C-alpha positions as CSV (number, residue, x, y, z in Angstrom):
1,M,68.8,128.3,61.4
2,T,65.3,128.2,62.9
3,G,64.6,128.1,66.6
4,I,63.4,124.6,66.6
5,A,66.6,123.4,64.5
6,R,68.7,125.0,67.3
7,R,66.8,123.2,70.1
8,I,67.3,120.0,68.0
9,L,71.0,120.4,67.9
10,R,71.3,121.4,71.6
11,A,69.2,118.3,72.5
12,I,71.1,115.9,70.5
13,G,74.4,117.0,72.3
14,L,78.0,116.0,71.4
15,A,78.3,113.4,74.0
16,S,75.0,111.7,73.0
17,L,76.0,111.8,69.3
18,G,79.7,110.4,70.1
19,R,78.1,107.4,72.2
20,S,75.7,106.7,69.2
21,L,78.4,106.5,66.7
22,V,80.7,104.4,68.8
23,I,77.6,102.0,69.0
24,A,77.2,102.1,65.3
25,G,80.8,101.6,64.5
26,A,80.9,98.5,66.8
27,A,77.6,97.0,65.1
28,G,79.0,97.8,61.6
29,V,82.4,96.0,62.4
30,F,80.4,92.9,63.8
31,L,78.1,92.9,60.7
32,A,80.9,93.2,58.5
33,F,82.5,90.1,60.0
34,V,79.2,88.1,60.1
35,G,78.5,89.2,56.7
36,P,74.4,88.7,56.9
37,F,72.0,89.2,53.9
38,G,74.4,87.7,51.4
39,T,77.5,90.4,51.9
40,D,79.8,87.5,53.1
41,S,80.9,87.0,49.5
42,A,82.4,90.5,49.2
43,P,85.9,91.3,50.4
44,L,86.2,92.2,54.1
45,W,87.2,95.8,53.4
46,Q,84.2,96.3,51.2
47,R,81.9,94.7,54.0
48,M,83.4,97.2,56.4
49,A,82.9,100.2,54.3
50,Y,79.3,99.0,53.6
51,W,78.2,98.0,57.2
52,V,80.1,100.9,59.1
53,G,79.0,103.5,56.8
54,L,75.2,102.3,56.8
55,C,75.0,102.0,60.5
56,A,76.7,105.3,60.9
57,A,74.3,107.1,58.7
58,G,71.3,105.3,59.9
59,T,72.4,106.3,63.6
60,G,72.6,109.8,62.6
61,L,69.1,109.7,60.9
62,G,67.7,107.8,64.0
63,L,69.0,110.3,66.5
64,T,67.8,113.3,64.7
65,I,64.1,111.7,64.3
66,A,63.9,110.7,67.9
67,T,65.2,114.1,69.2
68,T,62.9,116.0,66.9
69,M,60.0,114.1,68.3
70,H,61.2,114.7,71.6
71,V,61.5,118.6,71.0
72,L,58.2,118.9,69.2
73,F,56.0,116.4,71.3
74,D,58.1,116.4,74.5
75,P,57.5,112.8,75.6
76,A,58.6,112.1,79.0
77,D,61.7,110.0,77.9
78,R,63.4,110.6,74.5
79,R,65.1,107.3,74.9
80,S,62.1,105.2,75.8
81,F,61.5,101.9,73.9
82,V,58.2,103.2,72.5
83,L,60.1,106.3,71.1
84,A,62.7,103.7,69.6
85,L,60.0,101.8,67.9
86,A,58.3,104.8,66.5
87,T,61.9,106.1,65.1
88,A,62.5,102.8,63.7
89,L,59.2,102.7,61.7
90,I,59.7,106.5,60.5
91,M,63.4,105.8,59.2
92,T,62.7,102.6,57.7
93,P,61.5,103.7,54.1
94,P,64.0,106.2,53.4
95,S,66.8,104.0,55.0
96,T,65.5,101.2,52.5
97,L,66.0,103.4,49.5
98,V,69.5,104.4,50.5
99,V,70.4,100.8,51.2
100,W,69.1,99.6,47.9
101,W,71.0,102.5,46.0
102,V,74.4,102.0,48.1
103,T,74.2,98.2,47.6
104,A,73.8,98.7,43.9
105,R,76.8,101.0,43.7
106,L,79.1,99.1,46.1
107,F,78.4,95.7,44.8
108,G,77.8,96.6,41.2
109,W,74.5,95.0,40.4
110,N,71.7,96.7,38.4
111,A,69.5,98.4,40.7
112,L,66.6,98.7,38.3
113,S,66.4,94.8,38.2
114,N,66.1,94.5,42.0
115,S,63.1,96.0,44.0
116,P,63.9,98.2,46.9
117,L,60.9,96.3,48.7
118,G,63.2,93.2,49.0
119,F,65.6,95.3,51.4
120,A,62.6,96.5,53.5
121,G,62.4,93.7,56.0
122,P,66.1,93.6,56.8
123,V,66.5,97.3,57.2
124,L,63.4,97.3,59.6
125,L,65.2,94.6,61.6
126,I,68.4,96.4,61.9
127,C,66.8,99.7,62.5
128,L,64.8,98.2,65.5
129,A,68.0,96.6,66.7
130,M,69.9,99.8,66.6
131,N,67.5,101.9,68.1
132,L,66.6,99.6,70.9
133,I,70.4,99.2,71.7
134,N,70.6,103.0,71.6
135,A,67.5,103.4,74.0
136,L,69.4,101.1,76.6
137,A,72.7,103.0,76.2
138,H,71.1,106.5,76.6
139,R,68.4,105.6,79.3
140,S,67.4,108.7,81.1
141,P,65.5,108.8,84.3
142,P,62.1,110.1,84.6
143,H,62.0,113.8,85.2
144,T,59.6,116.3,86.7
145,H,59.8,120.1,85.7
146,A,59.4,123.3,87.5
147,A,56.0,125.1,87.3
148,T,55.9,127.9,84.6
149,P,53.8,130.9,83.8
150,E,52.0,128.7,81.4
151,H,51.5,125.8,84.0
152,P,51.7,127.5,87.4
153,Q,50.0,124.7,89.3
154,P,52.0,123.3,92.4
155,P,52.7,119.6,92.6
156,R,49.6,117.7,93.5
157,L,51.5,115.5,95.7
158,L,51.9,118.5,98.3
159,E,48.3,118.0,98.8
160,R,48.8,114.6,100.3
161,L,51.5,115.8,103.0
162,P,50.5,114.7,106.4
163,A,49.4,117.3,108.6
164,K,52.6,117.7,110.5
165,L,54.5,118.3,107.1
166,R,52.1,120.8,105.7
167,G,54.0,123.9,104.4
168,A,57.2,121.9,104.4
169,V,59.7,121.9,101.6
170,L,59.9,118.5,100.0
171,Y,63.5,117.2,99.5
172,A,63.0,113.5,98.4
173,V,60.6,110.7,98.2
174,S,61.6,107.1,98.6
175,A,59.9,103.8,98.3
176,E,59.5,101.5,101.4
177,D,57.6,98.4,100.7
178,H,54.1,99.6,99.7
179,Y,54.8,103.0,101.2
180,L,56.6,106.2,100.2
181,R,58.5,108.2,102.8
182,L,58.4,111.8,102.1
183,H,61.6,113.6,103.3
184,T,61.0,117.2,104.0
185,S,62.3,120.3,105.9
186,K,59.9,119.3,108.8
187,G,61.2,115.8,109.0
188,S,59.7,112.7,107.2
189,D,56.4,110.7,107.2
190,L,54.9,107.9,105.2
191,I,52.1,107.6,102.8
192,L,50.5,104.8,100.9
193,M,51.3,105.2,97.3
194,R,53.2,103.9,94.5
195,L,56.5,105.7,93.4
196,S,55.5,106.0,89.7
197,D,52.0,107.6,90.6
198,A,54.0,110.1,93.0
199,I,56.4,110.9,90.3
200,T,53.3,111.9,88.1
201,E,51.9,114.2,90.9
202,L,55.3,115.9,91.5
203,E,55.2,117.8,88.0
204,G,55.5,121.5,88.9
205,L,58.6,120.5,91.1
206,E,62.1,120.2,89.4
207,G,63.5,116.8,90.0
208,A,64.2,113.3,88.9
209,Q,64.1,109.7,89.8
210,T,67.7,109.0,90.7
211,H,67.1,105.3,91.7
212,R,64.3,102.7,91.2
213,S,63.0,103.5,94.8
214,W,64.0,107.3,94.9
215,W,63.0,110.6,93.4
216,V,64.9,113.7,94.4
217,A,64.2,117.5,94.1
218,R,67.0,119.3,92.3
219,S,67.1,122.2,94.7
220,A,67.7,119.8,97.6
221,V,71.1,118.5,96.2
222,R,74.0,119.7,98.2
223,G,76.7,117.5,97.0
224,A,77.6,113.8,96.1
225,K,79.8,111.1,97.3
226,P,80.9,107.6,96.2
227,G,79.0,104.8,98.3
228,D,78.8,101.2,97.8
229,G,80.2,101.3,94.2
230,R,77.8,104.1,93.0
231,A,77.2,107.7,93.6
232,V,75.3,108.9,96.7
233,L,73.5,112.4,96.6
234,E,73.8,114.5,99.7
235,L,70.5,116.3,100.4
236,E,69.3,119.1,102.6
237,G,68.7,117.9,106.1
238,G,71.4,115.1,105.8
239,V,69.2,113.0,103.7
240,L,71.4,110.5,101.5
241,A,69.8,109.5,98.2
242,P,71.3,106.6,96.0
243,V,72.1,107.2,92.4
244,S,71.7,103.9,90.3
245,R,74.3,103.2,87.8
246,G,71.7,103.2,84.9
247,Y,70.8,106.7,85.6
248,A,74.3,108.0,86.7
249,R,75.5,108.9,83.4
250,A,72.6,111.0,82.3
251,L,72.2,112.7,85.6
252,R,75.9,113.5,85.6
253,A,75.9,114.9,82.0
254,E,72.9,117.2,83.4
255,G,75.0,118.4,86.2
256,W,73.4,116.9,89.3
257,F,76.9,116.0,90.5
């Protein structure tokens, strides 16, 4: 097995694959009962086998394509909606041929008399829907990465530290109206900046956005506790950073808490 193949398998992960297959199974059962695209005339068991099988196979293909693009091109978020759209477009041609052949085998009509092009539209719609659902289910927070020998530059945001915080260790960044509060080993202060722009300039320091208004340095985390129905990260200096429900699953899987 090549190094890239091993990286793809590790990136997919059993937990991610399991969640995707559960979603595929639920979608397949729903489509079997609804019976779209003329499948409602078939017995329920046949519709179940058809839709659940195709949804599971399509999910496996889509997850492999999305993860491969993530490994090779390293987009910021392998569960993003742009990546979901690209995955759907790439997987539609081979999926169309598979659906065309399986439909002919399972429903007993002559495949040669029915063009696979007639399946392309419905297959594209289902691929788009499944990939968007998986993008929502596997939503991952924006991450920043530690400096490497290949990219040794320190985070550009450190150049914006007010004079009294120069040389401090940055623990977290939180949004307050149009300002950002920088939490550091020398205290905190405000700068005028958007959080999304700050996260871009934090590349070179390992961390992640834990909430729509918080970014946290990985090295600053000292523990976690429940708070107001969701997790709260305990940071150096006694700072408490909230974790949104949308990001909690991904951060927990990565070992943040």
